[in-house]
N, C-alpha and C positions, 0 to 999 in steps of 0.2 A: 529274734525274737523266740528262734526257740530255745534257747539258751536261757532266757528270761521264763520261757512255759518250765522249762529244768527244776529251774532254782527255784521259782515259784512251790513246783510238788512235793519236792524233798523239804522248803521251810515247812509248808499246808501238814508236812506228815509228822515229822517230826517235833513240832513244837506243841501236840499232842499230846498228851499222858498216856493213854490207853496202843495205842502206836510203839510209842518206846519202852510203856512195858511188855507187849507182847514179843519186843524182838532181843528185851533182857532176859524173860520166862524162857524161849527158843533153846537159848545158852546155857540152859539147864539138860542135863543129861536126860531125867525121867519124861520130858513132857517130848510128845513124838506126834500130835495126832490135834487138828483142827479142835474138835471138842475138849481136849487138855488143854489149848492154848485160851479158848475164849471163857471158860470156867477159872483158868487161875487169873485173869485179870477184868474179869468180873463185866464180861461183855457179851452181846449176841452173836451167835453163832453167824450169821452173815455177815453181820459188823465184819468180826475174826476176817471172814475167808474171805471177802471184798479187798482186808489189807494186806492180807497174805499174799494175795497174786499180786495188791502192787510191788509188795516187795520179790515177789518173784522176777518183774520185769525188769525192779532195781538191779536185782544178780544179788540182791542179801541171802534169799531162803531157793530152794530148790525141791520139788517133791518128784517122792519116791513110789510111782504107783505098784504096789501089790495087791491083784485082787481088784476087790471096789474099793479099798484104804488106799489112802494116802498118807506116805510119811513126809515130816516135813523134815527140811536140815536146812541150817546154814550154811551158808556156805564161806568159804575164805574170809570174804571183804563182809560178810554177814558179822561174822563171829568178831573183826577188828571193831566193825561198829558196834555191839551189843558189848564189848567190854569198856570201851571210849565210854558209853550211858553208862555203865555201873561208877565206871570213874565218876563221871560228875555225880551220879545218884549219892554218891559214899560225902563227897564234898560238900553239895546241899544237904544233908544231913551231920558232916560236923557244922556245918554256918548257924541251920536251927538251933542245936542244943549248945550255940553261945550266945543265943536271942535268949534274952533273961524273961521276958513277956511279950505274950504273940503282939501282930502288928496291930487285930480285929480290935482288939483291947484297950488300947492305944489310943485308938479313934474313940472307943465310947466313953473314955474319960474323958475325951479333950469337950467330946461334943455334951457330957454333962457338967463341966467347967461352966461352959457358956451359956448352959440354962439356970 
């Protein structure tokens, strides 16, 4: 049962755009704070902190507290996962560039023809 919950936790987190973007943004050297992550991903600060806490529980990030400031750093496995997602993103971009016409426009044309 616990194994199934863990699987669902990873699937529910990484099949969403914003958490994946948060992880890949953290792979950049200039991003160090939660506010920077939330701005880069265009997400609320509270949602960003919630996702970062989940990343911490999974061992993907670590927080280094310096006074009142929490610095965020990817762990070794976090860097690997971020790198893998970047690779997938690049593959999707290559695939998207090969599509001649957006799918949504194709559906619209089919509807117009049926009328």
